[in-house]
VOGU-3710 file (C-alpha; in Angstrom, 3 decimals, decimal comma):
1> xxxxxxxxxx> -28,962/50,638/0,188  -28,336/47,228/-1,415  -26,180/44,715/0,362  -23,303/43,012/-1,447  -24,071/39,362/-2,114  -21,754/36,678/-0,783  -21,245/33,366/-2,576  -19,805/29,974/-1,642  -16,957/30,748/-4,039  -16,193/33,919/-2,059
11> xxxxxxxxxx> -15,820/31,688/0,996  -13,249/29,537/-0,822  -15,300/26,670/-2,277  -15,493/26,512/-6,067  -18,312/24,151/-7,080  -17,614/24,675/-10,788  -14,005/23,563/-10,328  -15,293/20,456/-8,577  -17,655/19,697/-11,442  -14,820/20,159/-13,940
21> xxxxxxxxxx> -12,670/17,765/-11,918  -15,365/15,064/-12,039  -15,577/15,344/-15,827  -11,797/15,125/-16,171  -11,490/11,911/-14,145  -14,303/9,974/-15,828  -11,938/8,285/-18,349  -9,587/7,318/-15,498  -12,427/5,725/-13,565  -13,690/3,922/-16,674
31> xxxxxxxxxx> -10,277/2,296/-17,132  -10,767/0,385/-13,851  -14,280/-0,915/-14,532  -15,201/-4,534/-13,807  -18,309/-6,336/-15,132  -19,913/-6,216/-11,661  -19,954/-2,397/-11,584  -23,465/-1,084/-12,244  -22,959/2,690/-12,031  -20,711/5,452/-13,289
41> xxxxxxxxxx> -19,327/8,060/-10,890  -21,642/10,908/-10,032  -24,333/9,011/-8,151  -24,848/9,040/-4,418  -23,430/5,538/-4,061  -21,443/3,102/-6,148  -23,263/-0,111/-7,050  -21,391/-3,401/-7,311  -23,195/-6,695/-7,994  -21,343/-9,419/-6,105
51> xxxxxxxxxx> -21,231/-12,610/-8,167  -21,997/-14,791/-5,176  -22,350/-17,883/-7,355  -18,561/-17,956/-7,683  -18,242/-18,662/-3,959  -19,584/-21,338/-1,629  -19,723/-18,979/1,331  -18,494/-15,489/0,364  -16,899/-13,317/3,038  -16,306/-9,609/2,419
61> xxxxxxxxxx> -12,926/-8,311/3,558  -12,289/-4,573/3,875  -9,443/-2,199/4,630  -8,791/1,529/4,820  -5,510/3,419/4,867  -3,697/6,564/3,775  -0,321/7,576/2,361  1,061/9,378/5,413  3,774/11,998/5,262  4,983/10,669/1,910
71> xxxxxxxxxx> 2,544/13,314/0,677  4,951/15,958/2,000  7,541/14,701/-0,472  4,991/14,909/-3,291  4,283/18,538/-2,337  8,015/19,334/-2,332  8,565/17,679/-5,709  5,361/18,995/-7,296  4,724/15,424/-8,460  1,297/13,963/-7,719
81> xxxxxxxxxx> 0,781/11,044/-10,129  2,274/8,267/-7,971  0,830/8,756/-4,471  -2,494/7,397/-5,707  -0,771/4,082/-6,438  0,487/4,090/-2,858  -3,036/4,720/-1,615  -4,430/1,700/-3,450  -1,451/-0,488/-2,553  -1,706/0,131/1,169
91> xxxxxxxxxx> -5,322/-1,064/1,144  -5,292/-3,954/-1,339  -2,052/-5,438/0,007  -3,737/-5,596/3,407  -6,675/-7,696/2,227  -4,791/-10,007/-0,114  -2,912/-11,380/2,918  -6,202/-12,902/4,074  -6,807/-14,437/0,669  -9,293/-11,821/-0,522
101> xxxxxxxxxx> -9,529/-10,623/-4,109  -9,987/-6,814/-4,157  -13,289/-5,936/-5,820  -13,685/-2,191/-5,595  -12,043/0,932/-4,228  -13,148/4,369/-3,055  -11,031/7,401/-2,255  -11,242/10,591/-0,208  -9,274/13,709/-1,151  -9,380/16,691/1,188
111> xxxxxxxxxx> -7,763/20,010/0,242  -7,921/23,683/1,090  -8,458/24,904/-2,464  -9,263/22,454/-5,230  -7,000/22,391/-8,273  -8,644/20,169/-10,862  -5,372/19,555/-12,700  -3,432/18,540/-9,589  -6,277/16,355/-8,346  -6,505/14,638/-11,727
121> xxxxxxxxxx> -2,842/13,698/-11,356  -3,660/12,079/-8,011  -6,558/10,138/-9,537  -4,287/8,995/-12,390  -2,275/7,168/-9,748  -5,367/5,764/-8,064  -6,622/4,492/-11,423  -3,247/2,926/-12,231  -3,162/1,223/-8,831  -6,669/-0,158/-9,300
131> xxxxxxxxxx> -5,711/-1,558/-12,695  -2,656/-3,239/-11,143  -4,825/-4,732/-8,393  -7,725/-5,652/-10,695  -10,275/-3,700/-8,669  -12,770/-1,061/-9,793  -12,738/2,573/-8,712  -16,461/3,061/-8,100  -16,603/6,355/-6,225  -15,032/8,815/-3,859
141> xxxxxxxxxx> -15,249/12,203/-2,209  -13,383/15,414/-2,921  -13,711/17,885/-0,070  -12,680/21,521/-0,456  -11,999/22,821/3,063  -10,770/26,447/3,029  -8,447/27,261/5,900  -8,094/23,638/6,953  -5,012/22,700/4,903  -1,904/24,697/4,046
151> xxxxxxxxxx> -1,796/26,182/0,550  -1,177/23,536/-2,096  -1,552/20,608/0,304  -4,074/17,788/0,477  -4,693/14,520/2,288  -5,789/11,146/0,969  -7,646/8,160/2,364  -8,580/4,965/0,566  -11,087/2,201/1,159  -11,270/-1,223/-0,468
161> xxxxxxxxxx> -13,597/-4,208/-0,270  -12,671/-7,702/-1,414  -14,075/-11,200/-1,191  -12,826/-14,618/-0,142  -14,493/-17,972/0,293  -14,964/-18,713/3,980  -13,022/-21,991/3,723  -10,171/-20,272/1,854  -9,515/-17,421/4,288  -5,829/-17,278/5,222
171> xxxxxxxxxx> -5,452/-16,634/8,951  -2,181/-18,324/9,915  -3,890/-20,958/12,074  -2,290/-23,862/10,176  1,270/-22,526/10,489  3,545/-25,047/12,172  7,183/-25,581/13,098  9,322/-26,202/10,009  7,294/-24,037/7,628  9,385/-21,758/5,461
181> xxxxxxxxxx> 9,281/-17,969/5,257  9,466/-16,323/1,835  10,071/-12,597/1,472  8,970/-10,597/-1,560  11,084/-7,559/-2,317  9,705/-4,090/-1,752  10,059/-1,370/-4,371  11,611/0,985/-1,812  10,288/2,649/1,333  6,690/2,049/0,201
191> xxxxxxxxxx> 4,581/4,347/2,429  5,993/3,939/5,917  8,746/5,597/7,913  8,655/8,866/5,992  8,745/11,071/9,074  12,096/9,518/9,983  13,282/9,439/6,364  12,495/13,143/5,862  14,305/13,992/9,093  17,427/12,129/7,970
201> xxxxxxxxxx> 17,534/13,255/4,328  16,342/16,846/4,608  17,266/17,863/8,160  20,371/15,839/9,049  21,896/15,483/5,578  20,672/18,842/4,303  19,638/17,391/0,934  17,055/18,870/-1,400  14,317/17,174/-3,358  16,479/17,296/-6,521
211> xxxxxxxxxx> 19,700/16,084/-4,869  21,497/13,124/-6,406  22,604/10,267/-4,147  24,781/7,332/-5,240  22,677/4,261/-5,966  19,334/6,073/-6,007  16,934/5,945/-8,940  17,290/9,501/-10,190  16,898/12,340/-7,705  16,114/11,982/-4,015
221> xxxxxxxxxx> 12,539/12,902/-4,869  12,367/10,160/-7,500  13,599/7,610/-4,992  11,235/8,656/-2,219  8,218/8,806/-4,548  8,734/5,317/-5,984  5,252/3,779/-5,618  4,430/0,974/-3,220  4,511/-2,394/-4,969  1,124/-4,078/-5,442
231> xxxxxxxxxx> 1,341/-7,853/-4,880  -2,267/-8,822/-5,587  -2,159/-10,633/-8,935  0,805/-12,971/-8,271  -0,539/-13,794/-4,810  -3,989/-14,638/-6,144  -2,256/-17,045/-8,518  -0,324/-18,661/-5,655  -3,428/-18,973/-3,462  -5,153/-20,864/-6,254
241> xxxxxxxxxx> -2,415/-23,473/-6,671  -0,492/-23,721/-3,390  -1,016/-24,012/0,344  -0,227/-20,497/1,512  -0,536/-20,764/5,300  0,025/-17,137/6,248  0,923/-13,763/4,780  1,970/-10,456/6,269  2,031/-7,056/4,571  5,149/-5,331/5,896
251> xxxxxxxxxx> 4,037/-1,796/6,679  4,389/0,342/9,823  6,103/-1,769/12,465  8,253/-3,541/9,891  9,066/-7,232/10,029  9,252/-7,217/13,818  5,623/-6,275/14,376  3,780/-7,453/11,259  4,959/-11,054/10,954  3,854/-11,980/14,525
261> xxxxxxxxxx> 0,292/-10,911/13,650  -0,169/-14,129/11,639  1,696/-16,574/13,911  -0,061/-19,095/16,160  0,923/-19,287/19,809  4,168/-21,093/20,602  5,610/-20,237/17,189  8,324/-17,760/16,287  9,655/-16,588/12,954  13,419/-17,019/12,650
271> xxxxxxxxxx> 14,560/-14,637/9,931  18,060/-14,532/8,466  19,029/-10,867/8,181  21,452/-11,366/5,295  19,184/-13,493/3,109  18,022/-10,642/0,883  19,667/-7,488/-0,536  18,858/-4,108/1,025  18,338/-1,264/-1,431  20,714/1,722/-1,161
281> xxxxxxxxxx> 17,966/3,959/0,260  17,875/1,844/3,430  21,621/1,760/3,867  21,939/5,525/3,430  19,196/6,039/6,015  20,885/3,686/8,467  24,355/5,165/8,118  23,594/8,871/7,701  20,869/8,833/10,331  22,800/6,627/12,742
291> xxxxxxxxxx> 19,674/4,464/12,976  20,236/1,266/14,941  19,367/-2,127/13,524  16,220/-2,778/15,537  14,858/0,643/14,592  15,457/-0,132/10,913  13,556/-3,412/11,172  10,732/-1,835/13,156  10,270/1,423/11,212  10,897/0,386/7,598
301> xxxxxxxxxx> 10,126/-2,679/5,499  13,931/-2,915/5,042  13,597/-4,426/1,580  10,785/-6,936/2,184  7,278/-5,732/1,385  5,384/-9,005/1,770  6,009/-12,213/3,715  4,593/-15,657/2,916  4,654/-18,677/5,223  4,469/-21,920/3,289
311> xxxxxxxxxx> 5,059/-25,668/3,708  8,661/-26,740/3,249  7,785/-29,152/0,428  6,173/-26,378/-1,654  8,756/-23,666/-1,034  10,895/-24,204/-4,145  7,904/-24,367/-6,473  6,443/-21,187/-4,968  9,738/-19,347/-5,397  9,882/-20,515/-9,008
321> xxxxxxxxxx> 6,320/-19,336/-9,664  7,068/-15,924/-8,125  10,152/-15,553/-10,296  7,907/-16,278/-13,276  5,859/-13,241/-12,257  9,099/-11,178/-12,164  8,821/-10,892/-8,401  12,102/-10,810/-6,494  11,466/-13,487/-3,894  13,835/-14,915/-1,286
331> xxxxxxxxxx> 13,818/-17,723/1,262  14,428/-15,646/4,376  13,725/-17,978/7,295  11,587/-20,614/8,937  9,081/-21,157/11,719  10,451/-22,527/15,008  9,007/-23,488/18,372  8,765/-20,818/21,022  8,238/-21,974/24,603  7,382/-18,477/25,834
341> xxxxxxxx> 3,993/-18,683/24,148  4,493/-15,286/22,522  4,550/-14,715/18,779  7,874/-13,067/17,970  10,437/-12,516/15,233  13,980/-13,585/15,957  16,637/-12,060/13,719  19,734/-14,183/13,192
//
């Protein structure tokens, strides 16, 4: 009696679908290519020829991150072409704060059952984010893991590598009392605080993904899926021409926990709470969720996605340059002495 044959596809992994996916994303990957990229996708590793002659003492700077439970909103909305931008943004915004130009990016997509069309939508966002950041998408991994994820769901992780000259690395060590703090507006929630946001909007308020809320950009889903702003190109321009002493990407932990990461001892950041406008999404969260002020500043970016610390005598020129890049930038505070020896943010 012959035994029935069992295939990998029977177990839930469709290799042919994976191959089709790779072919579909090749044009998206090509759109991000830089001259230093030596390989197309499909090899075992991505090759990138660092142009070390451009730097006196090149230092590689790397970061990895994900999108978090913002993906849950994408699943609810059936919209997958923006979370890839978030994935790139969360990584490249982290390395630009140290003065590093992003060079290349890799992604990981894990799912229970691969849908080539849905995954292509995700990679469209990753490609768009790489173009915005000026980095090349040189590889990635798509893992089909039957039984590991709920139907229709996936997870994302991103990895970026950039370069900075050793003498040009921005580490906050030169920050001193009297320096000014500039805040660059966020595009919305970015990719942090979504567990709390989903609890307020969907559980407490009883809203749906297609609900309309006064002041929001389209539906609730549209507002929540607004991509994280990528600050790389304007900041590279500023680093070239100005003395940028410190930068902080305002992600999980908000202003209260991210700004102190770049402060020297005996310095504090005094931030004026009313020096920039808060988008309606934050105010609805605060009021409908009965979220106290400190929680808002610690959980969300609260309207400021990037912070720069600059010399007082360059502040006006830097603000003018940022406005020329169509960035919404605000003078939000200054650096003051702090006798406690701890790096803190003081809200006034």
